[in-house]
MITORPA-504964 format. One record per residue (C-alpha): x, y, z; residue number from 0. Coordinates in steps of 0.1 Angstrom, whole numbers, plus 2048, in hexadecimal, padded with zeros to 3 digits. Layout:
REM residues N
<kolmar xx="X" yy="Y" zz="Z" pos="NUM"/>
...
//
This chain:
REM residues 112
<kolmar xx="2AB" yy="75E" zz="B1C" pos="0"/>
<kolmar xx="2B3" yy="783" zz="B20" pos="1"/>
<kolmar xx="2A2" yy="794" zz="B3D" pos="2"/>
<kolmar xx="292" yy="7AE" zz="B26" pos="3"/>
<kolmar xx="284" yy="794" zz="B0F" pos="4"/>
<kolmar xx="25F" yy="793" zz="B11" pos="5"/>
<kolmar xx="249" yy="774" zz="B13" pos="6"/>
<kolmar xx="23E" yy="77A" zz="AEF" pos="7"/>
<kolmar xx="262" yy="77F" zz="AE2" pos="8"/>
<kolmar xx="26E" yy="760" zz="AF4" pos="9"/>
<kolmar xx="250" yy="74C" zz="AE7" pos="10"/>
<kolmar xx="257" yy="757" zz="AC3" pos="11"/>
<kolmar xx="27C" yy="750" zz="AC6" pos="12"/>
<kolmar xx="276" yy="72D" zz="AD4" pos="13"/>
<kolmar xx="25B" yy="726" zz="ABA" pos="14"/>
<kolmar xx="274" yy="72F" zz="A9E" pos="15"/>
<kolmar xx="28D" yy="716" zz="AAD" pos="16"/>
<kolmar xx="272" yy="6FB" zz="AAD" pos="17"/>
<kolmar xx="267" yy="702" zz="A8A" pos="18"/>
<kolmar xx="28B" yy="703" zz="A7D" pos="19"/>
<kolmar xx="28E" yy="6DF" zz="A87" pos="20"/>
<kolmar xx="27B" yy="6D6" zz="A67" pos="21"/>
<kolmar xx="265" yy="6BC" zz="A77" pos="22"/>
<kolmar xx="245" yy="6B9" zz="A62" pos="23"/>
<kolmar xx="22F" yy="6AC" zz="A7E" pos="24"/>
<kolmar xx="239" yy="6C9" zz="A95" pos="25"/>
<kolmar xx="233" yy="6E2" zz="A79" pos="26"/>
<kolmar xx="210" yy="6D2" zz="A72" pos="27"/>
<kolmar xx="207" yy="6D4" zz="A97" pos="28"/>
<kolmar xx="212" yy="6F9" zz="A9A" pos="29"/>
<kolmar xx="1FE" yy="701" zz="A7B" pos="30"/>
<kolmar xx="1DF" yy="6F0" zz="A89" pos="31"/>
<kolmar xx="1E4" yy="703" zz="AAA" pos="32"/>
<kolmar xx="1E4" yy="724" zz="A96" pos="33"/>
<kolmar xx="1C6" yy="71B" zz="A81" pos="34"/>
<kolmar xx="1AF" yy="70F" zz="A9D" pos="35"/>
<kolmar xx="1AF" yy="732" zz="AAC" pos="36"/>
<kolmar xx="1A5" yy="744" zz="A8C" pos="37"/>
<kolmar xx="182" yy="753" zz="A88" pos="38"/>
<kolmar xx="168" yy="738" zz="A81" pos="39"/>
<kolmar xx="147" yy="72D" zz="A8F" pos="40"/>
<kolmar xx="155" yy="73A" zz="AAF" pos="41"/>
<kolmar xx="165" yy="75D" zz="AB1" pos="42"/>
<kolmar xx="18A" yy="760" zz="AB9" pos="43"/>
<kolmar xx="181" yy="770" zz="ADA" pos="44"/>
<kolmar xx="16D" yy="751" zz="AE5" pos="45"/>
<kolmar xx="189" yy="739" zz="AD9" pos="46"/>
<kolmar xx="1A3" yy="74C" zz="AED" pos="47"/>
<kolmar xx="18D" yy="74A" zz="B0C" pos="48"/>
<kolmar xx="18A" yy="724" zz="B06" pos="49"/>
<kolmar xx="1AF" yy="722" zz="B02" pos="50"/>
<kolmar xx="1B3" yy="735" zz="B23" pos="51"/>
<kolmar xx="19C" yy="71D" zz="B35" pos="52"/>
<kolmar xx="1AE" yy="6FE" zz="B27" pos="53"/>
<kolmar xx="1D0" yy="70D" zz="B2F" pos="54"/>
<kolmar xx="1C6" yy="713" zz="B53" pos="55"/>
<kolmar xx="1B8" yy="6F0" zz="B58" pos="56"/>
<kolmar xx="1D8" yy="6E2" zz="B49" pos="57"/>
<kolmar xx="1EC" yy="6F9" zz="B61" pos="58"/>
<kolmar xx="202" yy="707" zz="B46" pos="59"/>
<kolmar xx="20D" yy="72A" zz="B50" pos="60"/>
<kolmar xx="21D" yy="731" zz="B2E" pos="61"/>
<kolmar xx="1FD" yy="727" zz="B1D" pos="62"/>
<kolmar xx="1E8" yy="73C" zz="B35" pos="63"/>
<kolmar xx="1FE" yy="75A" zz="B2D" pos="64"/>
<kolmar xx="1FC" yy="754" zz="B08" pos="65"/>
<kolmar xx="1D6" yy="753" zz="B08" pos="66"/>
<kolmar xx="1D3" yy="771" zz="B1F" pos="67"/>
<kolmar xx="1E8" yy="784" zz="B06" pos="68"/>
<kolmar xx="1D1" yy="779" zz="AEA" pos="69"/>
<kolmar xx="1B2" yy="781" zz="AFF" pos="70"/>
<kolmar xx="1BF" yy="7A4" zz="B05" pos="71"/>
<kolmar xx="1C4" yy="7A9" zz="AE0" pos="72"/>
<kolmar xx="1A0" yy="79D" zz="ADA" pos="73"/>
<kolmar xx="193" yy="7B8" zz="AF3" pos="74"/>
<kolmar xx="187" yy="79E" zz="B0C" pos="75"/>
<kolmar xx="17B" yy="7AF" zz="B2C" pos="76"/>
<kolmar xx="187" yy="7A8" zz="B4F" pos="77"/>
<kolmar xx="165" yy="79B" zz="B57" pos="78"/>
<kolmar xx="167" yy="782" zz="B3A" pos="79"/>
<kolmar xx="18A" yy="777" zz="B44" pos="80"/>
<kolmar xx="17F" yy="772" zz="B68" pos="81"/>
<kolmar xx="160" yy="75E" zz="B5E" pos="82"/>
<kolmar xx="175" yy="748" zz="B47" pos="83"/>
<kolmar xx="18F" yy="743" zz="B63" pos="84"/>
<kolmar xx="173" yy="739" zz="B7B" pos="85"/>
<kolmar xx="169" yy="71E" zz="B62" pos="86"/>
<kolmar xx="18D" yy="712" zz="B61" pos="87"/>
<kolmar xx="18E" yy="711" zz="B87" pos="88"/>
<kolmar xx="16F" yy="6FC" zz="B8A" pos="89"/>
<kolmar xx="17A" yy="6E4" zz="B6F" pos="90"/>
<kolmar xx="19E" yy="6E2" zz="B7B" pos="91"/>
<kolmar xx="199" yy="6E4" zz="BA0" pos="92"/>
<kolmar xx="1AF" yy="6F2" zz="BBB" pos="93"/>
<kolmar xx="1CF" yy="6E7" zz="BA9" pos="94"/>
<kolmar xx="1C9" yy="704" zz="B91" pos="95"/>
<kolmar xx="1C9" yy="71F" zz="BAC" pos="96"/>
<kolmar xx="1EE" yy="727" zz="BA9" pos="97"/>
<kolmar xx="1E9" yy="72B" zz="B83" pos="98"/>
<kolmar xx="1CA" yy="73F" zz="B89" pos="99"/>
<kolmar xx="1DE" yy="757" zz="B9E" pos="100"/>
<kolmar xx="1F8" yy="75B" zz="B83" pos="101"/>
<kolmar xx="1DC" yy="761" zz="B69" pos="102"/>
<kolmar xx="1CB" yy="77C" zz="B7E" pos="103"/>
<kolmar xx="1EC" yy="78D" zz="B85" pos="104"/>
<kolmar xx="1F6" yy="78D" zz="B60" pos="105"/>
<kolmar xx="1D4" yy="79A" zz="B56" pos="106"/>
<kolmar xx="1D6" yy="7B7" zz="B6F" pos="107"/>
<kolmar xx="1F8" yy="7C0" zz="B63" pos="108"/>
<kolmar xx="1EB" yy="7C1" zz="B3F" pos="109"/>
<kolmar xx="1CF" yy="7D8" zz="B48" pos="110"/>
<kolmar xx="1E6" yy="7F1" zz="B59" pos="111"/>
//
């Protein structure tokens, strides 16, 4: 990875590599992942906050960053992010604290 390559650029490049494999099951899963976050009974904003909580509890920093980026695009407030992260902390326990730190730092950087 080039140093100047952003998280989003790297993610897009790697996703293209995966999709170029031609594996039907992988393509179906990626499609489902995209569809589930579309507007529905729950607004996109809520779905991204749910994704953020799940990502924190699963301790996936890449997933946390992805959902923070989407939350930012959906005009989620810092108060909403912190409330969602507090739920993730309660559900995930103390093992999520290092990932919580990463999430808070990333959010603060995005707001600057």
